[in-house]
C-alpha positions in Angstrom: -72.9 -11.8 7.0 -72.5 -13.8 10.2 -74.3 -13.4 13.5 -70.9 -12.8 15.1 -70.6 -9.5 13.2 -73.8 -8.0 14.7 -73.3 -4.8 16.5 -69.7 -4.2 15.4 -68.7 -0.8 13.9 -69.4 -2.0 10.3 -72.9 -2.8 11.4 -73.4 0.7 12.8 -72.2 2.3 9.6 -74.1 0.1 7.2 -77.5 0.4 9.0 -76.8 4.1 9.5 -76.3 4.4 5.7 -79.6 2.6 5.0 -81.4 4.8 7.5 -80.0 8.0 5.9 -80.7 6.8 2.3 -84.3 5.8 3.1 -84.9 9.0 5.2 -85.3 6.8 8.3 -88.0 4.7 6.7 -89.7 7.0 4.3 -88.5 4.8 1.4 -89.2 1.1 1.7 -86.3 -1.3 2.1 -85.4 -5.0 2.2 -82.4 -6.2 4.1 -81.0 -9.4 2.5 -78.4 -10.9 4.8 -76.4 -13.5 2.9 -76.1 -15.4 6.1 -73.2 -17.9 6.7 -72.3 -19.8 9.8 -70.1 -18.2 12.5 -66.5 -19.2 12.6 -63.6 -19.0 15.0 -62.0 -15.9 13.5 -61.8 -12.6 15.3 -64.0 -10.8 12.8 -66.9 -8.9 14.4 -64.9 -7.9 17.5 -64.6 -4.2 16.5 -66.9 -3.0 19.3 -64.7 -0.2 20.8 -66.9 2.5 19.2 -69.6 1.6 21.7 -67.3 2.8 24.5 -66.6 6.1 22.6 -70.1 7.5 22.5 -68.8 11.1 22.2 -67.2 10.3 18.9 -69.9 8.0 17.5 -73.3 8.3 19.1 -74.3 11.7 17.6 -74.1 10.3 14.1 -77.3 8.3 14.7 -78.3 8.2 18.4 -81.2 5.9 18.1 -79.2 3.4 16.1 -76.2 3.6 18.4 -78.4 3.0 21.5 -80.2 0.0 19.9 -76.9 -1.7 18.9 -75.4 -1.0 22.3 -78.4 -2.7 23.9 -78.1 -5.8 21.7 -74.4 -6.2 22.4 -74.9 -5.6 26.2 -77.7 -8.1 26.3 -75.7 -10.8 24.4 -78.2 -10.6 21.6 -75.8 -10.6 18.7 -77.9 -12.1 15.9 -79.6 -10.9 12.8 -83.0 -12.0 14.2 -82.4 -9.5 17.1 -81.7 -6.8 14.6 -84.9 -7.7 12.7 -87.1 -7.4 15.8 -85.4 -4.3 17.1 -86.9 -1.9 14.6 -83.4 -0.5 13.7 -84.5 0.2 10.2 -88.1 1.6 10.3 -90.5 -0.4 8.1 -87.8 -2.7 6.7 -88.4 -6.3 5.8 -85.6 -8.9 6.3 -84.3 -12.2 4.9 -82.0 -14.2 7.2 -81.9 -17.7 5.8 -78.5 -19.3 5.5 -77.1 -19.2 1.9 -76.7 -22.8 0.5 -73.6 -23.7 -1.4 -75.2 -26.0 -4.0 -76.2 -24.2 -7.2 -79.8 -25.4 -7.4 -80.5 -24.8 -3.8 -79.1 -21.4 -4.0 -81.2 -20.5 -7.0 -84.3 -21.5 -5.1 -83.1 -19.5 -2.1 -82.7 -16.4 -4.2 -86.1 -16.8 -6.0 -87.7 -17.0 -2.6 -85.8 -13.9 -1.5 -86.9 -11.9 -4.5 -90.6 -12.9 -3.9 -90.4 -11.6 -0.4 -88.7 -8.3 -1.6 -91.6 -7.6 -4.0 -92.7 -3.9 -3.8 -89.6 -2.8 -1.8 -87.9 0.2 -3.4 -84.4 -0.6 -2.0 -82.7 -4.0 -1.5 -79.6 -4.1 0.6 -77.4 -7.2 0.1 -75.0 -8.0 2.9 -72.5 -10.7 1.9 -69.4 -11.6 3.9 -67.1 -10.3 1.2 -69.0 -8.6 -1.6 -69.8 -9.4 -5.3 -68.8 -12.7 -6.9 -65.2 -13.1 -8.0 -63.9 -15.2 -10.9 -62.0 -17.6 -8.6 -65.1 -18.4 -6.6 -68.1 -19.0 -8.8 -71.5 -20.4 -7.7 -71.2 -23.8 -6.2 -67.6 -23.4 -4.8 -66.9 -23.8 -1.1 -66.8 -20.1 -0.2 -69.4 -19.0 -2.8 -72.1 -18.3 -0.1 -69.8 -15.4 1.0 -70.5 -13.5 -2.2 -73.5 -12.0 -4.0 -73.7 -13.6 -7.4 -73.7 -11.2 -10.4 -76.9 -12.9 -11.7 -78.6 -12.2 -8.4 -77.7 -8.5 -8.6 -78.9 -8.3 -12.2 -82.2 -10.1 -11.5 -82.8 -7.9 -8.5 -82.3 -4.7 -10.5 -84.4 -5.9 -13.4 -87.2 -6.7 -10.9 -87.4 -2.9 -10.3 -85.4 -2.5 -7.2 -82.5 -0.1 -6.5 -79.7 -2.2 -5.1 -77.2 -1.4 -2.4 -74.3 -3.8 -1.9 -71.7 -4.2 0.9 -68.3 -4.8 -0.6 -64.9 -5.3 1.0 -61.9 -3.8 -0.7 -59.5 -6.1 -2.5 -55.7 -5.5 -2.5 -55.6 -2.9 -5.3 -55.8 0.9 -5.7 -59.1 1.8 -4.1 -60.3 4.7 -6.4 -59.4 2.6 -9.4 -61.3 -0.3 -8.0 -64.4 1.8 -7.2 -64.5 3.2 -10.7 -64.0 -0.2 -12.3 -66.7 -1.8 -10.2 -69.1 1.0 -10.7 -68.7 0.7 -14.5 -69.2 -3.1 -14.3 -72.3 -2.8 -12.1 -73.8 -0.3 -14.5 -72.9 -2.5 -17.5 -74.3 -5.6 -16.0 -77.6 -4.1 -14.7 -78.1 -1.3 -17.3 -78.2 1.3 -14.5 -77.3 4.8 -15.7 -76.1 5.8 -12.2 -74.1 3.9 -9.6 -73.3 5.7 -6.4 -70.5 4.7 -4.1 -70.0 5.3 -0.4 -66.5 4.6 0.9 -65.3 3.8 4.4 -61.9 2.8 5.7 -62.5 -0.9 5.1 -65.5 -1.3 2.8 -67.4 0.4 0.0 -71.1 0.4 -0.6 -72.3 0.5 -4.2 -75.8 1.7 -5.0 -77.3 0.9 -8.4 -80.3 3.3 -8.7 -83.4 2.8 -10.8 -83.8 5.7 -13.2 -86.9 6.9 -11.4 -85.1 6.9 -8.1 -81.8 8.5 -9.1 -82.7 12.1 -8.2 -84.0 11.0 -4.8 -80.9 9.1 -3.9 -78.6 11.8 -5.2 -80.4 14.3 -3.0 -79.8 12.1 0.0 -76.0 12.1 -0.5 -75.4 15.3 1.4 -77.4 14.0 4.4 -75.3 10.8 4.4 -72.1 12.7 4.3 -73.2 15.2 7.0 -74.3 12.5 9.4 -71.2 10.3 8.8 -68.5 13.0 8.3 -65.0 11.5 8.1 -66.5 7.9 8.3 -68.3 7.8 5.0 -66.6 9.8 2.3 -67.7 10.4 -1.3 -65.9 8.2 -3.9 -64.6 9.6 -7.2 -66.7 7.8 -9.8 -68.3 8.8 -13.1 -71.5 10.9 -12.6 -73.4 8.9 -15.1 -71.8 5.6 -16.3 -74.2 4.9 -19.2 -72.6 1.6 -20.1 -74.4 -0.8 -22.4 -75.1 -4.2 -20.8 -72.3 -6.7 -20.9 -74.5 -9.7 -20.0 
């Protein structure tokens, strides 16, 4: 996550998804931005939806208006999101992710302490889950959520929602493979996936929370019709851990 992304269309969708999954704050949440410095790239400029209110605003009017105000006022930062009340009752973590392995481990340990007692953790990396070519400590590793961080978060008792960009491969095949791996790594029996045009959100549910989140899926799809679509994944993965 970068401050330059705040308020773009992906922000609208991801915060809308969290709001729908938590019944607008009835379930507790923790937003863990894996914050990295802004760059000179054009990412984060997809703001045209704010000028198309007839197409977008009805999906979540309160959220739309809040993001519109932040962008209009030049307040495109995660701190502005945290103070805006966009996600009712949420806690936030907005420290920059360090590259060095030891520093990152301490960063994550602090994050997990702050998330204690929250039912849902949302991880918001630039790219998604760690890939083999960019392990912890490499130059671009702060752009990824590490697999061990996902595992430790799940084992700490949280359901975990992850922002993930699509790689260049068949999307349904990728969603199925990643769902199976997430289940295998965490021990989760159920991994839900919410697909958009550019990204997919994976939700590893705690067993006690599976029925709740499954019941929220129709609300998500109704609010975000044609924007968030159900992905074809196994209903219950039930993989044994591969850790």
